[in-house]
Backbone as CSV, one residue per row, in Angstrom:
resi,resn,N_x,N_y,N_z,CA_x,CA_y,CA_z,C_x,C_y,C_z
1,MET,8.554,3.351,-2.895,8.654,2.942,-4.287,10.111,2.986,-4.721
2,PHE,10.514,3.971,-5.502,11.866,4.038,-6.051,12.576,5.222,-5.404
3,LYS,13.380,4.942,-4.433,14.073,6.026,-3.755,15.544,6.013,-4.138
4,ASN,15.899,6.960,-4.979,17.292,7.177,-5.322,17.442,8.644,-5.685
5,THR,18.642,9.105,-5.835,18.889,10.504,-6.113,18.211,10.942,-7.398
6,LEU,18.272,10.106,-8.414,17.674,10.452,-9.699,16.168,10.649,-9.565
7,SER,15.474,9.682,-8.970,14.013,9.780,-8.875,13.594,10.976,-8.033
8,GLU,14.295,11.243,-6.957,13.949,12.384,-6.110,14.196,13.699,-6.838
9,ASN,15.078,13.683,-7.826,15.444,14.889,-8.565,14.494,15.202,-9.715
10,ILE,13.719,14.241,-10.195,12.905,14.482,-11.393,11.400,14.441,-11.160
11,TRP,10.924,13.810,-10.103,9.481,13.650,-9.920,8.844,14.938,-9.433
12,GLY,7.665,15.220,-9.958,6.883,16.347,-9.487,7.208,17.683,-10.116
13,ARG,7.943,17.677,-11.227,8.287,18.942,-11.884,8.619,18.689,-13.351
14,ILE,8.712,19.768,-14.129,9.170,19.649,-15.511,10.696,19.573,-15.489
15,VAL,11.230,18.563,-16.158,12.672,18.383,-16.235,13.118,18.912,-17.597
16,SER,13.930,19.948,-17.591,14.417,20.556,-18.830,15.472,19.670,-19.479
17,GLU,15.444,19.626,-20.809,16.437,18.830,-21.543,17.863,19.332,-21.327
18,LYS,18.026,20.530,-20.794,19.357,21.117,-20.592,19.958,20.773,-19.230
19,GLU,19.204,20.091,-18.393,19.684,19.765,-17.055,20.694,18.616,-17.089
20,PRO,21.669,18.639,-16.182,22.656,17.555,-16.111,22.057,16.179,-15.853
21,VAL,20.860,16.111,-15.239,20.239,14.823,-14.941,19.971,14.036,-16.230
22,PHE,19.815,14.727,-17.371,19.600,14.021,-18.637,20.786,13.118,-18.981
23,GLU,21.999,13.523,-18.631,23.167,12.677,-18.891,23.095,11.401,-18.051
24,GLU,22.696,11.522,-16.790,22.545,10.350,-15.929,21.467,9.410,-16.478
25,ILE,20.338,9.991,-16.908,19.260,9.192,-17.505,19.780,8.455,-18.736
26,ASN,20.466,9.167,-19.622,20.983,8.549,-20.843,21.997,7.447,-20.559
27,ASN,22.813,7.612,-19.523,23.777,6.566,-19.160,23.066,5.291,-18.703
28,ILE,22.012,5.445,-17.915,21.246,4.275,-17.458,20.548,3.618,-18.645
29,VAL,19.957,4.425,-19.530,19.293,3.896,-20.727,20.288,3.098,-21.573
30,ASP,21.483,3.648,-21.797,22.505,2.950,-22.595,22.911,1.624,-21.945
31,SER,23.117,1.649,-20.651,23.512,0.433,-19.934,22.422,-0.634,-20.028
32,ASN,21.174,-0.237,-19.791,20.079,-1.204,-19.821,19.762,-1.679,-21.227
33,SER,20.029,-0.863,-22.245,19.726,-1.295,-23.616,20.556,-2.527,-23.996
34,LYS,21.762,-2.622,-23.475,22.601,-3.793,-23.737,22.013,-5.047,-23.090
35,ILE,21.517,-4.909,-21.860,20.918,-6.042,-21.161,19.600,-6.433,-21.838
36,LEU,18.807,-5.438,-22.225,17.548,-5.719,-22.924,17.798,-6.436,-24.243
37,SER,18.832,-6.023,-24.949,19.172,-6.681,-26.205,19.519,-8.151,-25.955
38,LYS,20.294,-8.395,-24.924,20.645,-9.772,-24.570,19.389,-10.564,-24.191
39,LEU,18.509,-9.937,-23.409,17.272,-10.594,-22.988,16.412,-10.979,-24.191
40,ASN,16.274,-10.068,-25.137,15.347,-10.269,-26.252,15.929,-11.014,-27.449
41,ASN,17.244,-11.113,-27.535,17.851,-11.673,-28.747,18.605,-12.980,-28.546
42,GLU,18.583,-13.497,-27.335,19.221,-14.785,-27.073,18.171,-15.724,-26.490
43,CYS,18.396,-16.998,-26.643,17.466,-17.983,-26.059,17.679,-18.044,-24.560
44,HIS,16.572,-17.992,-23.820,16.652,-18.019,-22.362,15.628,-18.968,-21.780
45,ASP,16.021,-19.623,-20.702,15.046,-20.355,-19.915,14.469,-19.376,-18.887
46,HIS,13.504,-19.846,-18.110,12.836,-18.980,-17.140,13.836,-18.358,-16.155
47,GLU,14.739,-19.173,-15.658,15.699,-18.710,-14.653,16.571,-17.570,-15.182
48,SER,17.085,-17.714,-16.392,17.958,-16.666,-16.921,17.161,-15.414,-17.303
49,THR,15.903,-15.587,-17.716,15.052,-14.425,-18.000,14.836,-13.613,-16.732
50,ILE,14.523,-14.285,-15.633,14.303,-13.603,-14.353,15.589,-12.926,-13.886
51,LYS,16.715,-13.579,-14.075,18.002,-12.990,-13.671,18.283,-11.707,-14.457
52,LEU,18.073,-11.728,-15.774,18.309,-10.526,-16.585,17.308,-9.426,-16.252
53,LEU,16.057,-9.782,-16.017,15.057,-8.789,-15.630,15.412,-8.159,-14.283
54,SER,15.949,-8.952,-13.374,16.419,-8.422,-12.087,17.561,-7.430,-12.300
55,GLU,18.446,-7.735,-13.229,19.553,-6.835,-13.536,19.044,-5.531,-14.143
56,ILE,18.058,-5.618,-15.023,17.485,-4.431,-15.661,16.823,-3.525,-14.630
57,THR,16.053,-4.116,-13.719,15.294,-3.324,-12.750,16.105,-2.931,-11.518
58,GLY,17.185,-3.644,-11.264,17.966,-3.368,-10.064,17.300,-3.907,-8.806
59,GLN,16.376,-4.836,-8.959,15.709,-5.459,-7.816,15.631,-6.961,-8.062
60,THR,15.400,-7.712,-7.029,15.235,-9.152,-7.182,13.814,-9.429,-7.641
61,ILE,13.694,-10.038,-8.812,12.391,-10.411,-9.351,12.069,-11.823,-8.866
62,ASP,10.881,-11.995,-8.333,10.467,-13.281,-7.797,10.345,-14.311,-8.917
63,ASP,10.697,-15.548,-8.597,10.651,-16.639,-9.564,9.230,-16.928,-10.058
64,SER,8.215,-16.442,-9.354,6.817,-16.667,-9.749,6.378,-15.775,-10.910
65,VAL,7.209,-14.812,-11.288,6.882,-13.900,-12.390,7.057,-14.632,-13.719
66,GLY,6.085,-14.447,-14.604,6.164,-15.029,-15.936,6.304,-13.939,-16.982
67,VAL,7.177,-14.180,-17.962,7.422,-13.188,-19.015,7.488,-13.901,-20.358
68,ASN,6.702,-13.415,-21.307,6.840,-13.843,-22.693,7.599,-12.749,-23.432
69,LEU,8.747,-13.088,-23.946,9.587,-12.107,-24.637,9.096,-11.893,-26.058
70,PRO,9.434,-10.751,-26.674,10.298,-9.698,-26.163,9.582,-8.764,-25.188
71,LEU,10.395,-8.044,-24.437,9.947,-7.060,-23.463,10.793,-5.815,-23.694
72,TYR,10.184,-4.650,-23.586,10.900,-3.408,-23.854,10.785,-2.449,-22.680
73,SER,11.840,-1.690,-22.459,11.852,-0.650,-21.437,12.797,0.440,-21.901
74,ASP,12.440,1.682,-21.624,13.347,2.767,-21.985,14.328,3.076,-20.861
75,PHE,14.046,2.611,-19.640,14.875,2.981,-18.496,15.189,1.772,-17.628
76,GLY,14.174,1.121,-17.096,14.360,-0.129,-16.354,14.461,0.008,-14.855
77,LYS,15.161,0.998,-14.375,15.441,1.104,-12.941,14.251,1.574,-12.113
78,HIS,13.202,2.079,-12.755,12.015,2.519,-12.026,10.826,1.605,-12.314
79,LEU,11.126,0.339,-12.543,10.115,-0.684,-12.771,10.122,-1.635,-11.580
80,SER,8.976,-1.766,-10.907,8.847,-2.634,-9.750,7.809,-3.710,-10.070
81,ILE,8.188,-4.973,-9.886,7.335,-6.095,-10.265,7.094,-6.984,-9.049
82,GLY,5.828,-7.189,-8.714,5.454,-8.022,-7.574,5.520,-9.501,-7.894
83,LYS,4.914,-10.303,-7.045,4.915,-11.767,-7.201,3.758,-12.205,-8.099
84,SER,3.992,-13.299,-8.810,2.986,-13.931,-9.667,2.417,-12.983,-10.725
85,VAL,3.225,-12.051,-11.161,2.848,-11.150,-12.256,3.102,-11.890,-13.566
86,PHE,2.240,-11.671,-14.545,2.468,-12.219,-15.881,2.539,-11.074,-16.880
87,ILE,3.615,-11.052,-17.669,3.837,-10.023,-18.692,3.902,-10.732,-20.032
88,ASN,2.954,-10.429,-20.913,2.920,-11.062,-22.219,3.885,-10.359,-23.177
89,SER,3.966,-10.835,-24.398,4.985,-10.376,-25.343,4.747,-8.955,-25.857
90,ASN,5.856,-8.304,-26.189,5.880,-6.975,-26.815,5.328,-5.867,-25.935
91,VAL,5.457,-5.984,-24.629,5.038,-4.929,-23.711,6.119,-3.849,-23.670
92,MET,5.690,-2.573,-23.640,6.609,-1.446,-23.544,6.417,-0.745,-22.211
93,PHE,7.487,-0.730,-21.404,7.508,-0.010,-20.141,8.323,1.263,-20.331
94,THR,7.667,2.411,-20.367,8.370,3.687,-20.343,8.341,4.108,-18.880
95,ASP,9.370,3.685,-18.143,9.286,3.662,-16.680,10.107,4.722,-15.957
96,LEU,10.616,5.723,-16.638,11.396,6.749,-15.939,10.582,7.361,-14.801
97,GLY,9.285,7.540,-15.008,8.414,8.102,-13.974,8.001,7.112,-12.909
98,GLY,8.310,5.834,-13.116,7.981,4.794,-12.155,6.761,3.991,-12.576
99,ILE,6.925,2.683,-12.602,5.816,1.770,-12.879,5.868,0.668,-11.837
100,THR,4.748,0.465,-11.153,4.629,-0.592,-10.161,3.567,-1.579,-10.621
101,LEU,3.958,-2.842,-10.714,3.031,-3.932,-10.998,2.898,-4.731,-9.712
102,GLU,1.750,-4.624,-9.059,1.557,-5.336,-7.802,1.301,-6.822,-8.069
103,ASP,1.301,-7.606,-7.012,1.146,-9.054,-7.104,-0.058,-9.449,-7.960
104,HIS,0.138,-10.489,-8.760,-0.907,-11.126,-9.573,-1.437,-10.268,-10.714
105,ALA,-0.760,-9.168,-11.042,-1.185,-8.351,-12.190,-0.941,-9.132,-13.477
106,LEU,-1.830,-8.942,-14.443,-1.705,-9.551,-15.766,-1.561,-8.439,-16.799
107,ILE,-0.501,-8.514,-17.588,-0.228,-7.494,-18.601,-0.277,-8.171,-19.962
108,GLY,-1.260,-7.779,-20.785,-1.485,-8.412,-22.081,-0.436,-8.035,-23.119
109,PRO,-0.469,-8.701,-24.277,0.506,-8.419,-25.333,0.337,-7.003,-25.888
110,ARG,1.463,-6.415,-26.240,1.536,-5.089,-26.868,0.996,-3.956,-26.004
111,VAL,0.932,-4.147,-24.690,0.511,-3.087,-23.777,1.605,-2.034,-23.702
112,ASN,1.196,-0.762,-23.580,2.121,0.357,-23.382,1.832,0.989,-22.032
113,LEU,2.818,0.976,-21.139,2.726,1.664,-19.855,3.688,2.839,-19.924
114,LEU,3.140,4.052,-20.009,3.923,5.249,-20.336,3.898,6.242,-19.182
115,SER,4.962,6.287,-18.403,5.021,7.163,-17.229,5.696,8.503,-17.536
116,VAL,5.931,8.784,-18.803,6.622,10.012,-19.209,5.754,10.764,-20.210
117,ASN,5.710,12.070,-20.063,5.001,12.939,-20.989,5.878,14.154,-21.269
118,HIS,5.416,15.035,-22.139,6.135,16.266,-22.475,5.234,17.462,-22.216
119,PRO,5.804,18.603,-21.862,5.005,19.799,-21.614,4.290,20.269,-22.889
120,THR,3.143,20.903,-22.703,2.411,21.442,-23.849,3.032,22.736,-24.359
121,ASP,3.739,23.472,-23.494,4.402,24.709,-23.893,5.493,24.390,-24.912
122,PRO,5.397,24.945,-26.139,6.397,24.641,-27.171,7.840,24.961,-26.757
123,GLU,8.015,25.953,-25.902,9.364,26.323,-25.453,9.968,25.259,-24.527
124,GLN,9.131,24.466,-23.900,9.591,23.439,-22.964,9.359,22.027,-23.496
125,ARG,8.868,21.890,-24.701,8.373,20.619,-25.229,9.362,19.465,-25.151
126,ARG,10.655,19.706,-25.271,11.630,18.614,-25.221,11.959,18.198,-23.791
127,GLY,11.366,18.886,-22.835,11.523,18.506,-21.438,10.634,17.308,-21.116
128,LEU,10.681,16.884,-19.876,9.926,15.708,-19.446,9.042,16.025,-18.242
129,ILE,7.887,15.387,-18.229,7.024,15.361,-17.053,6.845,13.887,-16.722
130,VAL,7.238,13.495,-15.537,7.165,12.079,-15.160,6.179,11.905,-14.010
131,LYS,5.313,10.913,-14.156,4.330,10.597,-13.122,4.196,9.080,-13.056
132,PRO,4.189,8.519,-11.857,4.163,7.066,-11.725,2.841,6.430,-12.147
133,ILE,2.946,5.197,-12.597,1.800,4.346,-12.914,1.804,3.211,-11.905
134,THR,0.619,2.891,-11.391,0.487,1.748,-10.482,-0.607,0.834,-11.000
135,ILE,-0.259,-0.424,-11.168,-1.218,-1.460,-11.516,-1.407,-2.282,-10.242
136,LYS,-2.565,-2.136,-9.644,-2.824,-2.762,-8.341,-2.996,-4.275,-8.449
137,LYS,-3.029,-4.902,-7.291,-3.115,-6.358,-7.167,-4.257,-6.932,-8.005
138,ASN,-3.929,-7.977,-8.763,-4.884,-8.768,-9.523,-5.574,-8.005,-10.656
139,ALA,-5.028,-6.851,-11.052,-5.598,-6.121,-12.190,-5.143,-6.790,-13.486
140,TRP,-5.944,-6.630,-14.529,-5.661,-7.228,-15.838,-5.704,-6.123,-16.875
141,ILE,-4.581,-5.950,-17.582,-4.485,-4.958,-18.648,-4.547,-5.720,-19.966
142,GLY,-5.601,-5.479,-20.756,-5.838,-6.218,-21.988,-4.899,-5.823,-23.113
143,ALA,-4.885,-6.648,-24.145,-3.973,-6.500,-25.285,-4.034,-5.099,-25.879
144,ALA,-2.852,-4.542,-26.132,-2.653,-3.264,-26.830,-3.256,-2.065,-26.104
145,ALA,-3.564,-2.205,-24.821,-4.035,-1.059,-24.043,-2.861,-0.123,-23.781
146,THR,-3.174,1.150,-23.588,-2.167,2.157,-23.254,-2.573,2.831,-21.951
147,ILE,-1.645,2.845,-20.998,-1.857,3.490,-19.702,-0.954,4.716,-19.668
148,LEU,-1.536,5.891,-19.439,-0.786,7.147,-19.482,-0.243,7.539,-18.106
149,PRO,0.678,8.529,-18.060,1.328,8.910,-16.808,0.349,9.284,-15.697
150,GLY,0.702,8.858,-14.495,-0.047,9.226,-13.306,-1.255,8.372,-13.006
151,VAL,-1.523,7.354,-13.810,-2.725,6.529,-13.651,-2.484,5.387,-12.672
152,THR,-3.491,5.129,-11.854,-3.541,3.937,-11.019,-4.713,3.093,-11.489
153,VAL,-4.440,1.826,-11.769,-5.484,0.868,-12.116,-5.775,0.082,-10.843
154,GLY,-7.011,0.172,-10.360,-7.387,-0.382,-9.068,-7.359,-1.895,-8.998
155,GLU,-7.380,-2.388,-7.774,-7.346,-3.827,-7.510,-8.495,-4.532,-8.227
156,ASN,-8.181,-5.645,-8.872,-9.130,-6.494,-9.596,-9.734,-5.853,-10.840
157,ALA,-9.328,-4.650,-11.193,-9.897,-3.969,-12.361,-9.425,-4.631,-13.649
158,ILE,-10.206,-4.434,-14.708,-9.860,-4.929,-16.041,-9.855,-3.747,-16.993
159,VAL,-8.777,-3.611,-17.744,-8.672,-2.614,-18.807,-8.804,-3.381,-20.112
160,GLY,-9.848,-3.065,-20.884,-10.120,-3.787,-22.120,-9.071,-3.559,-23.185
161,ALA,-9.022,-4.469,-24.144,-8.077,-4.382,-25.257,-8.225,-3.047,-25.983
162,ASN,-7.083,-2.471,-26.341,-6.986,-1.209,-27.093,-7.472,0.014,-26.337
163,ALA,-7.798,-0.100,-25.068,-8.234,1.061,-24.292,-7.075,2.033,-24.116
164,VAL,-7.401,3.314,-24.023,-6.421,4.348,-23.694,-6.856,4.941,-22.359
165,VAL,-6.061,4.668,-21.321,-6.441,5.029,-19.958,-5.754,6.332,-19.568
166,THR,-6.579,7.367,-19.388,-6.077,8.705,-19.074,-6.316,9.104,-17.626
167,LYS,-7.190,8.345,-16.934,-7.551,8.646,-15.545,-7.543,7.352,-14.735
168,ASP,-7.484,7.499,-13.416,-7.488,6.329,-12.533,-8.692,5.427,-12.810
169,VAL,-8.460,4.135,-12.669,-9.498,3.121,-12.857,-9.884,2.605,-11.476
170,PRO,-11.157,2.736,-11.096,-11.562,2.252,-9.776,-11.384,0.742,-9.644
171,ALA,-11.185,0.293,-8.434,-11.092,-1.142,-8.151,-12.392,-1.824,-8.597
172,ASN,-12.253,-3.084,-9.002,-13.410,-3.925,-9.324,-14.306,-3.351,-10.417
173,THR,-13.690,-2.758,-11.442,-14.447,-2.250,-12.583,-13.800,-2.732,-13.874
174,VAL,-14.550,-2.621,-14.973,-14.036,-2.887,-16.318,-14.121,-1.571,-17.078
175,VAL,-13.009,-1.186,-17.718,-12.999,0.017,-18.545,-12.603,-0.352,-19.964
176,THR,-13.169,0.370,-20.923,-12.802,0.205,-22.331,-12.914,1.550,-23.022
177,GLY,-12.360,1.618,-24.238,-12.531,2.794,-25.079,-11.366,3.756,-25.051
178,ASN,-11.552,4.857,-25.791,-10.554,5.912,-25.905,-11.278,7.257,-25.874
179,PRO,-11.201,7.955,-24.726,-10.562,7.551,-23.476,-11.388,6.483,-22.759
180,ALA,-10.709,5.692,-21.961,-11.357,4.581,-21.265,-12.411,5.095,-20.300
181,LYS,-13.534,4.394,-20.284,-14.643,4.709,-19.374,-15.116,3.404,-18.724
182,VAL,-15.636,3.529,-17.511,-16.175,2.375,-16.805,-17.427,1.883,-17.544
183,ILE,-17.426,0.583,-17.870,-18.605,0.005,-18.514,-19.298,-1.037,-17.645
184,LYS,-18.597,-1.456,-16.576,-19.147,-2.529,-15.762,-18.451,-2.549,-14.409
185,LYS,-19.192,-2.946,-13.392,-18.607,-3.212,-12.075,-18.519,-4.714,-11.918
186,ILE,-17.438,-5.160,-11.285,-17.223,-6.591,-11.086,-17.762,-6.967,-9.711
């Protein structure tokens, strides 16, 4: 997935706000916020949108990816996008913990993919807990759904509109509700 010094330093533990890694995170956030602003506030054709998204993620985004702007990310460098993915407007990627969108995934408007959480202990609350999110091949995330840290949405699964997904979604199922529950097998 995302192998770099930063990711190896923060995954699998509580990251205290006092650690030096927070400065590195903030520098990447500041750098990407400028690119995101350019992406969302200037007119772009498909080619330039893909080029800017590649710059944000630090990977080559395939030309088959479709994006309806605006698109938001708090970090950018831990976002991996497969081929023929479609991302609708106003999607929020909180990707410090890692977000993988496998081939043919569909992401509806106003979806929130949140790979970052905070500890419940009040003394550590400003720290971070990061866990990756994976949206498997051909999964569809419906409008305004929220996917929480550590969740995998299985291949061909559908997450209904406004669902809040707190646990893994099995392949070939439909989930809805808050918290999301399986309502149908495909």
